[in-house]
C-alpha positions in Angstrom: 14.1 5.2 5.5 14.3 9.0 5.6 12.3 12.1 4.1 13.0 15.6 3.1 13.4 18.1 5.8 10.0 20.0 6.4 10.5 23.5 5.2 9.3 25.0 8.4 10.3 22.8 10.8 13.8 21.2 10.3 13.6 19.1 13.7 10.8 16.7 11.4 10.7 15.1 7.7 8.0 15.3 5.1 7.8 11.4 4.3 7.1 9.8 1.4 3.8 7.6 1.3 3.8 4.6 3.3 6.2 6.2 6.0 5.5 8.1 9.2 7.2 9.2 12.5 9.6 12.1 12.8 12.4 10.3 10.7 10.0 8.1 8.6 11.1 4.8 10.0 7.5 4.4 11.1 4.4 3.0 9.5 2.0 6.2 9.7 -0.7 6.2 12.3 -4.1 5.0 11.4 -5.8 2.2 9.7 -3.6 -0.8 8.5 -1.0 -2.8 10.5 2.4 -4.7 10.2 2.6 -8.2 9.0 5.4 -10.6 9.0 6.2 -12.6 5.8 7.1 -16.1 6.3 7.9 -19.0 3.9 4.2 -20.1 3.4 1.7 -17.6 2.2 -0.4 -15.2 4.1 -3.6 -13.4 3.0 -4.5 -9.7 3.6 -7.7 -8.7 2.7 -8.9 -4.7 3.0 -11.9 -3.0 2.1 -11.7 0.6 2.3 -14.5 3.2 1.4 -18.1 4.0 2.1 -20.4 2.1 -0.1 -23.4 3.9 1.4 -22.2 7.3 -0.6 -22.5 5.6 -3.9 -20.5 6.5 -6.7 -20.0 10.1 -5.6 -16.4 11.6 -5.3 -15.6 12.5 -2.1 -12.8 15.1 -1.8 -10.3 13.4 0.5 -9.3 9.9 0.1 -9.6 7.5 2.8 -6.3 5.3 3.2 -5.3 2.3 5.0 -1.2 1.8 5.4 0.0 -2.2 5.9 3.9 -3.0 6.1 4.7 -6.5 5.2 8.1 -7.5 6.6 10.8 -9.9 6.1 14.1 -10.7 7.9 16.9 -8.5 7.0 18.6 -9.7 3.6 15.2 -11.4 2.6 12.7 -10.4 -0.3 8.9 -10.4 -0.2 6.6 -11.9 -3.0 3.2 -10.3 -3.1 0.4 -11.7 -5.6 -2.6 -10.1 -6.4 -5.7 -12.4 -5.5 -8.7 -9.7 -6.4 -9.5 -6.3 -6.5 -13.4 -4.9 -6.5 -14.9 -4.4 -9.7 -16.2 -0.8 -11.2 -13.3 1.7 -10.4 -10.5 0.8 -13.0 -9.4 3.8 -14.7 -6.0 4.9 -16.1 -4.3 6.4 -13.1 -6.5 4.2 -10.5 -7.3 8.0 -9.3 -10.9 6.5 -7.5 -9.5 3.8 -5.4 -7.1 0.9 -5.4 -3.8 -0.4 -4.0 -0.4 0.9 -4.0 2.4 -1.6 -3.4 6.0 -0.3 -3.1 8.3 -2.9 -4.1 10.8 -0.7 -5.7 14.4 0.1 -4.1 13.8 3.8 -3.9 11.1 4.3 -1.6 10.4 7.7 -2.2 9.4 7.0 -5.5 5.2 6.1 -6.2 4.7 2.3 -5.7 2.7 0.0 -8.5 -0.9 1.0 -8.6 -3.6 -1.6 -9.4 -7.4 -0.8 -9.7 -9.1 -3.3 -12.1 -10.1 -7.3 -11.5 -8.0 -7.9 -14.2 -5.1 -7.3 -12.2 -5.4 -10.6 -10.4 -2.3 -13.1 -10.9 -0.1 -10.2 -11.0 3.1 -11.0 -8.7 5.7 -8.5 -7.5 9.0 -9.1 -5.4 10.6 -6.3 -3.4 14.0 -5.3 -3.5 13.7 -4.8 0.2 12.6 -6.6 3.3 9.7 -3.8 3.9 7.1 -3.5 1.7 4.4 -0.8 2.3 0.8 -1.6 1.0 -1.5 1.4 0.8 -5.1 0.8 0.2 -6.9 4.1 -0.9 -10.5 5.4 -2.1 -12.4 8.2 -2.7 -15.5 6.8 -4.5 -17.6 4.0 -3.5 -15.4 1.6 -2.0 -12.3 -1.0 -2.6 -11.7 -4.4 -1.9 -8.0 -5.5 -2.0 -7.2 -9.3 -1.6 -3.2 -9.9 -1.6 -1.2 -13.0 -0.8 2.7 -12.5 0.4 5.4 -14.7 1.6 9.5 -14.6 1.8 10.3 -14.7 -2.0 11.7 -18.3 -2.5 
């Protein structure tokens, strides 16, 4: 993937969201995991946040990064099955899911945070799709299904 050289340490890179490691070729450490897409739909379900803290803004986001992978040369279809209710605002600043299906992975992916987004389908331009769930108010539940694009 590649990032940009760190201005104070040229032996490491600053990675785009959804990428980590010294050369930005790995899934970032922490919450999340990697999944292999097949020709049949599989489900990814995630809950991130702290409902016990109510609707008070937290200073930092809690994030989980998932990678959905397909064989080289294949594309991935992602469909939003459901998102939790109550955090839908322009820009999805309180919580949601970012799905990076763009060819240029340095760009921000598509962000969703409204239950009305259920049914949206995206097809990737590459064989890896980073999916970042994030939250800083209450909690966010995300349910997606994915497969190798037909």
